[in-house]
N, C-alpha and C positions, 0 to 999 in steps of 0.2 A: 431287311424285310420291307415289303410294301405295306400299305395300310391294312389290308385285309389279313395278311400273314401276321402282322403285329397284333391285331385284335384277336386272331385265333390263338396266338401264343399266350396272350394275356388270359383268355378264357380257359386255357389249359391249366392255369395256376389255381383255378377254383377247386381242383382236386387236391391241392396242397392245403390241408385243412387250416381253419383259423387258429392261430397261435398268438395270443396276446403277449406283448413284451416289446421292449425298445431296442434290444441288443442288435437284431438283424438290421433294423433301420439305421441305427447309429453307425454300425459298421459300414454299411453301404455308402451312406452319405459322407463318411470320412474318406472313403476311397475316391470320391469325386470332389473333394475339397470343401465339403459342408456349405454348399451354396445357400441353404436355408438361413444361414446366419446373417446374410446380407439383406434379408427381407424385413420390412416393417409389417407386422401381422396383427390380425384380430383372430382369436381362437374361440370357436363356438361349439359348445357341447350342450347336452340335454336330451331328455327322452323324446319330446315332441316340440316342434316349432323351430328347431335350429336351422332348417333349410329356409324357412320363411324369413327369419331374422337375417340370415346371411344374404339372401337375395335382396332384402330391403336395404341393407348396408351397401351392397354393390350399386343398386339403383340410385340411392341418394348421393353417394360419393362420385360415381361416374357422371351423374347428371350435373354435378357442380364442377366438372372439368378435370377431376382426378383420374389417373390411370390405375385401375383396380383389378387385381386378379381374384378369382373365386374358384375354390375347390370344394365340390360337394359330392355326395353319393346317396343312393345309387342313381344310375341314369335311367331314363325311360325307354329310349329307343336306340340311342347311339352312345358309345363310350365317350365320344368327344364332348358330350354335355357336362362331364365332370370337370372340365378344364375350360375356364372362360377368362377373357380379359375384356372388361366393359361389356359390350354387346356381342362379342365374337367368341365362338368356340375355337379350340385349338384346331389347326388345319390337319387334314389327313397326312400331308407330307411331314409336318413337324412331329405329329404323334408317332409316325413310323420311324423317323430319324431318332427320336429320343428313346423309343422302345428298343430299337436295335442297339443303341449305345448301352442301355441298361443290361440287355441280354448278353452283350459281348463282355461286359465287366463281370457279370455274375458267372459266366461259363457254365459249369455243371451245378453250381449252387442254386438252390431254390429259395424264393421268398414268397410270401402270400400275395394274392391278387391285390389286396388293399395296400400292402407295402409297396408293390410295384407302381400302382397308380399314384401313390403319395410321392414316391421318389421322382416320378415323371413330372408331377406338378411342380415340385421344388425346382427341378432343373429348368423347366420352361419359364417359370416366373422369374428366376434369378437372371436369365438372359434377356428379359423383356422390358427392362427399365420402367419398373412400376413404382407408383407412390405408396401403395398399400396392397396387402393380400388378406383376404378373408378365407379362413380355413375351417371347414366343418369336420368335426370328428366323425369317425365311422362307427365305432362301437365303444361305449364307455367313455374313457378319458385318460385315466392314469396310465394304462398300458397301450393306448391307441397309437398307431404309427405317426400321427400328426404331432404327438406330444413331445417332440424334440425341439420345439421352438421356444423362444422367450418373447411373448407378444407384448404389444402396447396395452391391450385390454383383453381380459378373458370374459366370456359370456357362458352362463349355465342357465338355460331357459327354464327348465323344470325337471322334476324327478318323479317318475312313476315306474311301475314294474314292466320290464321288457328285457329280453336277452338274459333271462335268469340263469341259463346254463353257463354264461360267462361272467356275469356281473354280480351274482348272488341272489338269494331268494327272499331278501328283506329290503324294505325301503332304505334302511340304514346302510346296508351293504352297497346298494346301487348308488346312493348318494355319495358314499365314500369314493367309488370309482369315478363318478362324474367330477367330484371335487379334486381329483388328481391332476386336473389341468391347471390348478391355481399355482402361481409362481411367486417367489419372494418379491414383495413390494409391488406387484402388478395389480391394478384395480380390477374388481370383479363386478359385473352387472348380472343380476339374476331376478327371476320370478319364482324361485323355489318357495314353497309354502310351509308354514308351521305344520309339523307332523308329517311332512313329506320331504324330509331331507334337510330342512333349514338348520337344525342344530348341528348336524354334521358339517354343513358348509360353513357356518359361523366359526366352529372350532378350527377348521383348516385355515380359514382366512386369518383368524387371530394368531395362529401358530406361525404363519408365514408373513405377517405384517402386510397383508393385502387388504386394502380398504374395500368393503362390500357395499355396493349400491343396490338397494332392494326395491323392486316394484311394489308400490303401495306404501312405501316408507320414505325412501330417498327421492322418489319421483312418482307421480300419479297420472292417471288418464281419466278424464271426466267426460261422459257423453253429454252432448248439448241438445237442446230442443229441436234444432234444425237438422239433426242427423249427423252433424259433425262431432268432433271431440277435441278436447284440449289436453295438452301435455304440460305439466308443471314440475319443474325441478326444485327440490328442497335443499336439504343439507348437502353441500358439496357441489351444487350446481349454480350457485350465486343467483338464485331466483329466476333462472331461465324459464321461458314460457312460450308455447306455441298454440295458437288457436286456429279454428276453421280447418282442422285436419280431417281428411277422409282417406280410408283405405280402399283400394280397388278390388281386393280379394274378398270373397264371401267368408262368413264366420266372424262373429263378434270377438272371438278370441284373438283375431288378427290385430286388434287394438293393443293387446298385451305384447304381442311380438313386435309390433311397430314401436311401442314405447321403449322396449329394450334397445332397439336399434337407435332411437333418438338419444337415449342415455349414453350409448357408445359414442355417437357423433359429438355430444357435448364434451365428453372426456377427451376426445381427440383434439380439441382446441389447443390443449397444452403442447401437443406435438406438431402444431402448425396447420391443422386441417380446419377450414372455416366454411360453413354453409349458411346462406341467408335464409330468412324465414320463407321467402317465396320458393327457393330451391327445395326446401324441405316439404312444403305443401305440394308442389308440383311433383316431386319425386315419389311421395307416398301414393299419390293418385295414379302413378304409372307402374307400380310394382306388379309383376306377373310371375306366378310360380306354377307352371303347368302340372296338371295331375293332382293338385291340391285344391279341393273344392272348386274344380274347374267346370263351369256350366257353359253349354253351347247347344244350339239347335241345328240339325242338319236335314237337308232335303234328301230323303233316302233314294230318290230316283237318280241322283247324280253319282251313286256309288254302286256299280253293277255287282260287285262282290257281296253286297248286303241287300240287294233288292229282295223284297218279301211280299207277302200277301196281306200285310196289315192294312188298316183303314186310314192311317195317318199319312199325309203328304210330307210332314216334317216330324222329326223325332227329337225329343229333348233328352239330353244326357247330363249327368253330374258325375264327374270322376274325382275320386278321393283316395289317397293312399293310406287311409286309416288301417292300421294293422295290429294295434295293441289296445288294451282296455281304455286307456285315457284318450287315444285318438278316436275310438268308436264312440265314446261318451260325447266328445265334441261334435262328431258327425251327427249323432242323434239330435243334439241340441240345435244344430243348424237346420236339419230337416224339419224340426218342429217349429222353429221360430222364423225361418227365412224362405222356406220353399213351399210352393203351392202346386198341388197335383191331385188328379183323381185317383190314379192307381200307381203304386210304386212297384217297379220291376227291378229286383236286385240281382245283379250279376256278381258273384262272389268267388274269389280264389285266394288262397293263402299259403304260406309256407308251413310245412308240417311241424316245425319246431316252435310255432306260435301257440299262444293260449287260445285255442279255438273255442273252448267252452265260454270264455269271457269276452269273446269278440263276435263270433257269428251268432251265438244264442241270443244276445241282446238285440241284434239287428233284425233277426228273423220275424218277430211279431209285427214289425212295421211294414213288411213287404207283402204284397198281394201275390206275387209270383217270385220264386227264388230259383235262380239258375246257378248251379254249382259247376265250376269248371277248373281247369288246371293250366296255368301258364307254363311255358317250357322252363326246365331247370330241375336239377336233381333234388332240390329242397322242397319243391312244390308238393302240396298235399293232393292226394287223389280225391276226386269228387265223392267217392264212397266214404272216405274218412270224414270229409266235411259234413256229409249227410248225417253221420252218427252224432254230430254235435248240434244238430237242429232238434229242438224239443219235439217229442213224439207227435203231439197233436198238430204240428205245423208241417210235418213231412209230406203231406199230400199236396202242399203248395210247391214242392221242389221238383226240379228237372235236373238231370245230370248231362253235362256236355263234355266231350273229351278234349276240346281245344277252344281257344278264345274266339276264333272266328265263328265257329258253330254256336257258341253261347250268345254272341252279339246278334246273329241271325235269328236265333230263337227269341231273344228279347224283342227285337224289332217286329217280328211276326205277330206279336201279341200286344203291341203298343198302339194306343190311340193318340189323337192330337194333344190331349190334356194329361197324358201320362208322363211319368219320369222314369228313365232308365238310370239306375245308380250302379256304377262299377266301382267296387271297393274290396278291401281285404288285404291288398298287397300292392306295393308300387310296381312290382314286376308285372302283375296283371294289368294295372292301369297303363303301364308303358306299352304293353302288347296291344291293348284295346285302342289306345290313343293313336298308335302307329297305323292301325287298320282304318280308323275313323278319319283321322286328320293328316296322316302322313308323318314322316320323320321331322322332328324339330330342326329348324334351320336357324343358325345365328353366325 
């Protein structure tokens, strides 16, 4: 297969419904010699923030001269984004080569989309002479396809309600699934809070003899008067401390995500990974994670496909993949504390299996104009379904658009210089919008 055929084949696997479990993954990797066992890995799970933690680890470690693989999901515009070594995505040629190999080995057998991409990641990383690999879980943890590894450190960012159809409809059940990545004797770094899965995590760590390093307990982050912040390690970190730290990404919660990454870096010292204080400061200031509280301003006249009749020469955008109640809560906090605008124009699209009442409904009162749209994909909710989750008294603010480009055009047509267009509700929507606005990610 060439690259496009390989991507098309992978997309066809989306019709093979999600089936949590490790049997298919273990069976396939056994047939190719279990290359994942040769890798030194960090395993990252959690409801929100796991992508930011993973990207922060990649940026810090690669900036210090290490050769690091990163596997994340979903992608924004190209499937190649899921597979990265330092600053480079997998090439089209290598993706096609490995996809063909997997297809040939499978024959008529089918695995899920995520199992396929995970297998491809393991194969690529194993042949690439890496110092370390950072692996982000796809869904849950215990039965996630990535959970066949034995990592150096496990990370569980936090626990909140999401993917209830697969992970359970209580915090306790979701926490149990996330804690399923904990391995015997492998240290765990986490920001899980009391009442939101902490007891479940503590129990699993105790049962498996896995030392738990908890944000706010084992290590802390303290904001300073000059806008920087300080990281202090306590028990288990030998008094390690870093000051004058700054995060490049919006959202004060990024300090928590960065703190988890720093805790992992400290724990990696015992495995021979060393970063200087200057490398840590410089690395944190360079972390970029597209589509997550990503702000930019564009001159509309440079993009013919989006030229409109609005009054603004430039249009300000904020893109965020917030798609569950906890993510929306963080987005709302950032809008109120860090963003300045006259009018907020919300472009919203979501997956039909998400809790629309607890995501769109809290966002709607903040928006002056609400444009409901649908990114491509069988899971995407129709705009009419989204509208039914907007409070009755706010529906007069709503417009329905059948596709993302039409929605962006409608937003820009009504935006003035001091307005903000917020695109949120789904990373699939953010990916589609970002590709239209900025082009495909290149690395």
